[in-house]
GUMAR-380699 format. One record per residue: residue number from 1; residue in three letters; x, y, z of N, C-alpha, C in turn. Coordinates in Angstrom, 1 decimal. Each point is the difference from the previous one (the first is absolute). Layout:
<nodes>
NUM, Ala, X, Y, Z, X, Y, Z, X, Y, Z
...
</nodes>
This chain:
<nodes>
1, Met, -14.5, -34.4, -7.7, 0.7, 0.0, -1.2, -0.4, 1.1, -1.0
2, Arg, 0.9, 0.7, -0.5, -0.3, 1.1, -0.9, 0.1, -0.5, -1.5
3, Ile, -1.0, 0.3, -0.7, 0.0, -0.3, -1.4, 0.6, 1.1, -0.8
4, Val, 1.0, -0.3, -0.8, 0.8, 1.0, -0.8, -0.6, 0.0, -1.4
5, Thr, -0.5, 1.2, -0.4, -0.4, 0.1, -1.4, 1.1, 0.6, -0.8
6, Thr, -0.2, 0.0, -1.3, 1.0, 0.5, -0.9, 0.4, 1.5, 0.3
7, Ser, -1.0, 0.8, 0.3, 0.2, 1.4, 0.3, 0.7, 0.1, 1.4
8, Asp, -0.3, -0.9, 0.9, 0.7, 0.1, 1.3, 1.5, -0.3, -0.1
9, Ser, 0.3, -1.0, -0.9, 1.4, -0.4, 0.0, 0.9, 0.8, -0.9
10, Asp, -0.7, 0.9, -0.8, 0.8, 0.9, -0.9, 0.4, 1.3, 0.7
11, Glu, 1.1, -0.1, 0.7, 0.4, 1.2, 0.7, 0.4, 1.2, -0.9
12, Gly, 0.2, -0.3, -1.2, 0.4, 1.1, -1.0, -1.3, 0.8, -0.5
13, Ala, -1.1, -0.6, 0.3, -1.3, 0.7, -0.4, -0.2, 1.2, 0.9
14, Arg, -0.6, 1.0, -0.6, -0.3, 1.2, 0.7, -1.3, -0.1, 0.7
15, His, -0.1, 0.6, 1.2, -1.2, 0.1, 0.7, -0.2, 1.4, 0.4
16, Arg, -1.2, 0.5, -0.2, -0.4, 1.4, 0.4, -0.7, 0.0, 1.3
17, Arg, 0.5, 1.0, 0.9, -0.7, 0.2, 1.3, -0.2, 1.5, 0.1
18, Thr, -1.1, 0.3, 0.7, -0.3, 1.4, 0.4, 0.5, 0.1, 1.4
19, Val, 0.9, 1.0, 0.2, 0.6, 0.2, 1.3, 0.0, 1.5, 0.4
20, Ile, 0.3, 0.4, 1.2, 0.1, 1.4, 0.4, 1.5, 0.3, 0.1
21, Val, 0.4, 1.0, -0.8, 1.4, 0.5, -0.1, 0.0, 1.5, 0.2
22, Ser, 0.7, 0.4, 1.0, 0.1, 1.5, 0.3, -1.4, 0.6, 0.2
23, Gly, -0.9, -0.8, 0.7, -1.3, 0.5, 0.3, -1.0, -0.1, -1.1
24, Arg, 0.3, -0.5, -1.2, -0.9, -0.1, -1.1, -0.2, -1.4, -0.5
25, Arg, -1.1, -0.3, -0.5, -0.3, -1.4, -0.6, 0.7, 0.0, -1.4
26, Thr, 0.7, -1.1, -0.3, 0.5, -0.1, -1.3, 0.1, -1.5, -0.3
27, Ser, 0.1, -0.3, -1.3, 0.0, -1.4, -0.4, 1.5, -0.3, -0.5
28, Ile, 0.5, -1.0, 0.4, 1.4, -0.4, -0.4, 0.0, -1.4, -0.6
29, Ser, 0.7, -0.2, -1.1, 0.1, -1.3, -0.6, 1.5, -0.4, 0.0
30, Val, 0.3, -1.0, 0.8, 1.3, -0.6, 0.0, -0.1, -1.5, 0.0
31, Glu, 1.1, -0.7, -0.2, 0.0, -1.4, 0.0, -0.4, -0.6, 1.4
32, Val, -0.5, -1.2, -0.1, -0.4, -0.7, 1.2, 1.2, -0.2, 1.0
33, Ala, 1.1, -0.3, -0.6, 1.2, -0.1, 0.8, 0.4, 1.3, 0.8
34, Ile, -0.3, 1.1, -0.6, 0.3, 1.3, 0.6, -1.0, 0.2, 1.2
35, Trp, -1.3, -0.3, -0.3, -1.0, 0.1, 1.1, 0.4, -0.9, 1.2
36, Asp, 0.5, -1.2, -0.3, 0.5, -0.9, 1.0, 1.2, 0.6, 0.8
37, Ala, 0.9, 0.6, -0.8, 1.2, 0.6, 0.6, -0.4, 1.2, 0.9
38, Leu, -1.0, 0.8, -0.4, -0.4, 1.1, 0.8, -0.7, -0.5, 1.3
39, Thr, -0.7, -1.1, -0.1, -0.7, -0.6, 1.2, 1.1, -0.4, 1.0
40, Asp, 1.1, -0.7, -0.6, 1.1, -0.4, 0.9, 0.7, 1.2, 0.7
41, Ile, 0.2, 1.1, -0.8, 0.7, 1.1, 0.6, -0.9, 0.6, 1.1
42, Cys, -1.3, 0.1, -0.3, -0.9, 0.6, 1.1, 0.0, -0.8, 1.2
43, Lys, 0.0, -1.4, -0.1, 0.1, -0.8, 1.2, 1.3, 0.2, 0.7
44, Arg, 1.1, 0.0, -0.7, 1.3, 0.1, 0.6, 0.2, 1.3, 0.7
45, Glu, -0.5, 1.1, -0.6, 0.1, 1.4, 0.6, -1.2, 0.4, 0.8
46, Glu, -0.9, -0.9, 0.2, -1.2, 0.3, 0.8, -0.7, 1.3, -0.4
47, Cys, -0.3, 0.1, -1.3, -0.7, 1.2, -0.5, -1.1, -0.4, -0.9
48, Thr, -0.8, 1.0, -0.4, -1.1, -0.3, -0.9, 0.5, 0.2, -1.4
49, Leu, -0.7, -0.6, -1.0, 0.3, 0.1, -1.4, -0.1, 1.5, -0.4
50, Ser, -1.1, 0.7, 0.5, -0.2, 1.4, -0.3, 1.2, 0.8, 0.5
51, Asp, 0.5, -0.2, 1.2, 1.1, 0.7, 0.5, 1.3, -0.2, -0.9
52, Leu, 0.2, -1.3, -0.3, 1.2, -0.3, -0.8, -0.1, 0.7, -1.4
53, Leu, -1.1, -0.1, -0.6, -0.2, 0.6, -1.4, 0.1, 1.5, 0.1
54, Thr, -0.5, 0.6, 1.1, 0.1, 1.4, 0.1, 1.5, 0.5, 0.1
55, Leu, 0.8, -0.8, 0.7, 1.4, 0.4, 0.1, 0.7, -0.2, -1.3
56, Ile, -0.3, -1.0, -0.7, 0.6, -0.2, -1.4, -0.5, 1.1, -0.9
57, Asp, -1.3, 0.3, 0.1, -0.5, 1.1, -0.9, 0.7, 1.3, 0.3
58, Gln, 0.3, 0.3, 1.3, 0.7, 1.3, 0.3, 1.4, 0.1, -0.5
59, Arg, 0.6, -1.1, -0.4, 1.4, 0.0, -0.4, 0.2, -0.5, -1.4
60, Arg, -1.0, -0.2, -0.8, 0.2, -0.6, -1.3, 0.5, 1.0, -1.1
61, Leu, 0.0, 1.3, 0.3, 0.6, 1.0, -0.9, -0.4, -0.1, -1.4
62, Gly, -1.3, -0.1, -0.3, -0.5, 0.1, -1.4, -0.2, -1.4, -0.6
63, Ala, 0.5, -1.0, 0.5, -0.2, -1.4, -0.6, -1.5, -0.3, 0.2
64, Ser, -0.5, -0.9, -0.8, -1.3, -0.5, 0.2, 0.0, -0.7, 1.4
65, Leu, -1.1, 0.0, 0.7, -0.1, -0.7, 1.3, 0.2, -1.5, -0.2
66, Ala, -0.5, -0.6, -1.0, 0.2, -1.4, -0.1, 1.5, -0.4, -0.2
67, Ser, 0.7, 0.8, -0.8, 1.4, -0.2, -0.2, 0.8, 0.2, 1.2
68, Ala, -0.4, 1.1, 0.8, 0.7, 0.3, 1.2, -0.2, -1.1, 1.0
69, Ile, -1.2, -0.6, 0.1, -0.2, -1.1, 0.9, 0.8, -1.2, -0.4
70, Arg, 0.2, -0.3, -1.2, 0.8, -1.1, -0.5, 1.5, 0.2, 0.4
71, Val, 0.5, 1.2, -0.3, 1.4, 0.3, 0.4, 0.2, 0.0, 1.5
72, Phe, -0.9, 0.6, 0.7, 0.2, 0.0, 1.5, 0.0, -1.4, 0.5
73, Ser, -0.9, -0.9, -0.5, 0.0, -1.4, 0.5, 1.4, -0.7, -0.3
74, Ile, 0.6, 0.3, -1.1, 1.3, -0.6, -0.3, 1.0, 0.6, 1.0
75, Phe, 0.0, 1.3, 0.2, 0.9, 0.6, 1.0, -0.1, -0.6, 1.4
76, Tyr, -1.3, -0.2, 0.4, -0.2, -0.5, 1.3, 0.6, -1.4, 0.2
77, Phe, -0.3, -0.9, -0.9, 0.5, -1.4, 0.1, 1.4, -0.1, -0.3
78, Arg, 0.6, 0.8, -0.8, 1.5, 0.1, -0.2, 0.6, 0.4, 1.3
79, Ala, -0.6, 0.9, 0.7, 0.6, 0.5, 1.3, 0.0, -1.2, 1.0
80, Ile, -1.1, -0.7, 0.1, -0.1, -1.1, 0.9, 1.1, -1.1, -0.4
81, Ala, 0.1, -0.3, -1.3, 1.0, -0.9, -0.4, 1.4, 0.4, 0.3
82, Ala, 0.3, 1.3, -0.1, 1.3, 0.5, 0.3, 0.3, -0.1, 1.5
83, Val, -1.0, 0.3, 0.8, 0.1, -0.2, 1.5, 0.3, -1.4, 0.3
84, Ala, -0.7, -0.9, -0.6, 0.2, -1.5, 0.3, 1.4, -0.4, -0.5
85, Ser, 0.4, 0.4, -1.2, 1.3, -0.5, -0.5, 1.1, 0.6, 0.8
86, Ser, -0.1, 1.3, 0.4, 1.1, 0.6, 0.7, 0.2, -0.5, 1.4
87, Ser, -1.1, -0.5, 0.6, 0.1, -0.6, 1.4, 0.2, -1.5, 0.0
88, Gly, -0.2, -0.6, -1.1, 0.1, -1.4, -0.1, -1.1, -0.8, 0.7
89, Ala, -1.0, 0.7, 0.4, -1.1, -0.6, 0.8, -1.3, 0.4, -0.8
90, Ala, -1.1, -0.5, 0.6, -1.3, 0.3, -0.6, -0.2, 1.5, 0.2
91, Pro, -0.8, 0.6, -0.9, -0.3, 1.4, 0.2, -0.6, 0.4, 1.3
92, Ala, 0.2, 1.2, 0.4, -0.6, 0.5, 1.3, -1.5, -0.1, -0.2
93, Pro, -0.7, -0.1, 1.2, -1.5, 0.0, -0.1, -0.6, 1.2, -0.7
94, Arg, 0.7, 1.1, 0.2, -0.4, 1.3, -0.6, 1.2, 0.7, -0.6
95, Leu, -0.2, 0.6, -1.1, 1.1, 0.7, -0.7, 0.6, 1.0, 0.9
96, Ala, -0.8, 0.7, 0.7, 0.5, 1.1, 0.9, 0.9, -0.4, 1.1
97, Glu, 0.0, -1.3, 0.3, 0.8, -0.5, 1.1, 1.5, -0.3, -0.4
98, Ala, 0.2, 0.1, -1.3, 1.4, -0.2, -0.5, 0.5, 1.3, -0.6
99, Ala, 1.3, 0.0, -0.1, 0.6, 1.2, -0.7, -0.4, 0.0, -1.5
100, Ala, -0.1, 1.1, -0.6, -0.3, 0.1, -1.4, 1.1, -0.6, -0.8
101, Pro, -0.4, -0.8, -1.0, 1.1, -0.7, -0.8, 0.5, 0.8, -1.1
102, Phe, -0.3, 1.3, 0.0, 0.5, 0.9, -1.1, 0.2, 1.3, 0.6
103, Asp, 0.8, 0.8, -0.7, 0.2, 1.4, 0.5, -1.3, 0.8, -0.4
104, Ile, -0.5, 0.8, 0.9, -1.1, 0.8, -0.2, 0.3, 1.5, 0.2
105, Ala, -0.1, 0.7, -1.0, 0.3, 1.5, 0.1, -1.3, 0.6, 0.6
106, Ser, 0.1, 0.5, 1.2, -1.2, 0.5, 0.7, -0.1, 1.5, -0.2
107, Ala, 1.0, 0.7, -0.3, 0.0, 1.4, -0.1, -1.0, 0.4, -1.1
108, Gly, -0.8, 1.0, 0.3, -1.0, 0.5, -1.0, -1.3, -0.8, 0.0
109, Phe, -0.1, -1.1, 0.7, -1.2, -0.7, 0.0, -0.8, 0.3, 1.2
110, Gln, -1.3, 0.2, -0.2, -0.9, 0.3, 1.1, -0.7, -1.3, 0.4
111, Ala, -0.1, -0.2, 1.3, -0.7, -1.2, 0.5, -1.5, 0.1, -0.4
112, Pro, -0.6, -1.1, -0.4, -1.4, 0.1, -0.3, -0.8, 0.3, 1.3
113, Pro, -1.2, 0.5, -0.2, -0.8, 0.2, 1.2, -0.3, -1.3, 0.7
114, Pro, -0.1, 0.1, 1.4, -0.3, -1.2, 0.7, -1.3, -0.6, -0.4
115, Val, 0.0, -1.3, -0.1, -1.3, -0.7, -0.3, -0.1, -1.2, 1.0
116, Ala, -1.2, -0.5, 0.1, -0.3, -1.1, 0.9, 0.8, -1.3, -0.4
117, Gly, 0.2, -0.8, 1.0, 0.6, -1.4, -0.2, 1.5, 0.0, 0.0
118, Gly, 0.7, 1.0, 0.5, 1.4, 0.0, 0.1, 0.7, -0.1, -1.3
119, Ile, -0.6, 0.5, -1.1, 0.6, -0.2, -1.3, 1.3, 0.8, -0.2
120, Ala, 0.3, 0.9, 0.9, 1.3, 0.7, -0.1, 1.2, -0.9, 0.0
121, Leu, -0.2, -1.2, 0.4, 1.1, -1.0, -0.1, 0.5, -0.3, -1.4
122, Leu, -0.7, 0.3, -0.9, 0.3, -0.2, -1.4, 0.9, 1.1, -0.6
123, Asp, 0.4, 1.0, 0.8, 0.8, 1.1, -0.5, 1.2, -0.4, -0.8
124, Pro, 0.9, -0.9, 0.5, 1.2, -0.3, -0.8, -0.3, -0.4, -1.4
125, Val, -1.0, -0.9, -0.2, -0.3, -0.4, -1.4, -0.7, 1.1, -0.7
126, Leu, -0.9, 0.7, 0.6, -0.7, 1.1, -0.7, 1.0, 1.1, -0.5
127, Glu, 1.0, 0.3, 0.9, 0.9, 1.0, -0.4, 0.9, -0.5, -1.2
128, Ala, 0.4, -1.3, 0.1, 0.8, -0.5, -1.1, -0.8, -0.1, -1.3
129, Phe, -1.3, -0.3, 0.1, -0.9, 0.0, -1.1, -0.1, 1.4, -0.7
130, Glu, -0.2, 1.0, 0.9, -0.1, 1.4, -0.5, 1.3, 0.5, -0.6
131, Ala, 1.1, -0.4, 0.7, 1.3, 0.5, -0.6, 0.3, -0.7, -1.3
132, Asn, -0.4, -1.2, -0.2, 0.1, -0.7, -1.3, -0.8, 0.7, -1.1
133, Arg, -1.2, 0.4, 0.4, -0.9, 0.7, -1.0, 0.6, 1.3, -0.4
134, Arg, 0.5, 0.7, 1.0, 0.7, 1.3, -0.3, 1.1, -0.1, -1.0
135, Glu, 0.9, -1.0, 0.3, 1.2, -0.3, -0.8, -0.5, -0.3, -1.5
136, Arg, -1.0, -0.9, -0.1, -0.5, -0.4, -1.3, -0.5, 1.2, -0.8
137, Leu, -0.8, 0.9, 0.7, -0.5, 1.2, -0.6, 1.1, 0.9, -0.5
138, Gln, 1.0, 0.2, 0.9, 1.1, 0.8, -0.4, 0.8, -0.5, -1.2
139, Ala, 0.2, -1.3, 0.0, 0.7, -0.7, -1.1, -0.8, 0.2, -1.3
140, Leu, -1.3, -0.2, 0.0, -0.9, 0.2, -1.2, 0.1, 1.5, -0.4
141, Ala, 0.0, 0.9, 0.9, 0.1, 1.4, -0.4, 1.4, 0.3, -0.6
142, Ala, 1.0, -0.5, 0.5, 1.4, 0.2, -0.6, 0.0, -0.6, -1.4
143, Glu, -0.6, -1.2, -0.2, 0.0, -0.6, -1.3, -0.7, 0.9, -1.0
144, Thr, -1.2, 0.5, 0.4, -0.8, 0.9, -0.8, 0.8, 1.2, -0.4
145, Asp, 0.7, 0.6, 1.0, 0.8, 1.2, -0.3, 1.1, -0.3, -0.9
146, Ala, 0.7, -1.2, 0.1, 1.1, -0.3, -0.9, -0.5, -0.3, -1.4
147, Glu, -1.2, -0.5, -0.2, -0.6, -0.2, -1.3, -0.6, 1.2, -0.7
148, Ala, -0.2, 1.0, 0.8, -0.6, 1.3, -0.6, 0.9, 0.6, -1.0
149, Pro, -0.4, 0.4, -1.2, 0.9, 0.6, -0.9, 0.4, 1.4, 0.5
150, Asn, 1.2, 0.3, -0.2, 0.5, 1.4, 0.3, -0.4, 1.0, -1.0
151, Thr, -0.6, 1.1, 0.5, -0.5, 1.0, -1.0, 0.7, 1.3, 0.3
</nodes>
């Protein structure tokens, strides 16, 4: 029997971990629920946490790593939910075994370098995540240009 303390049950509380990302040690602070989500993703995709975080880091396009991890986690589980709802059945055992539930513009994107653990199976979600980041950055730049006074 596991005893749950207040800090264990508060999934909104942040937890800091030291991890290896892109070959370097770094400390990341995200919510307990996000760490749990990352653990689930790693089990599902048969990869290490370091490999997953490295791929997220490679595609975050200037966002903080903690923010990118949160957004990627949402993208991943939304993709699984879309697969499940479109098929009317339980989600596939692995995301890569099902068709991507969204259109992914692959032109112009370079595949990440190969890493251990078969993590390349995450490409559809990683590419959608990166495309979303690019669109958001372009929208922010357009807003800034529109607000700039004409001289």
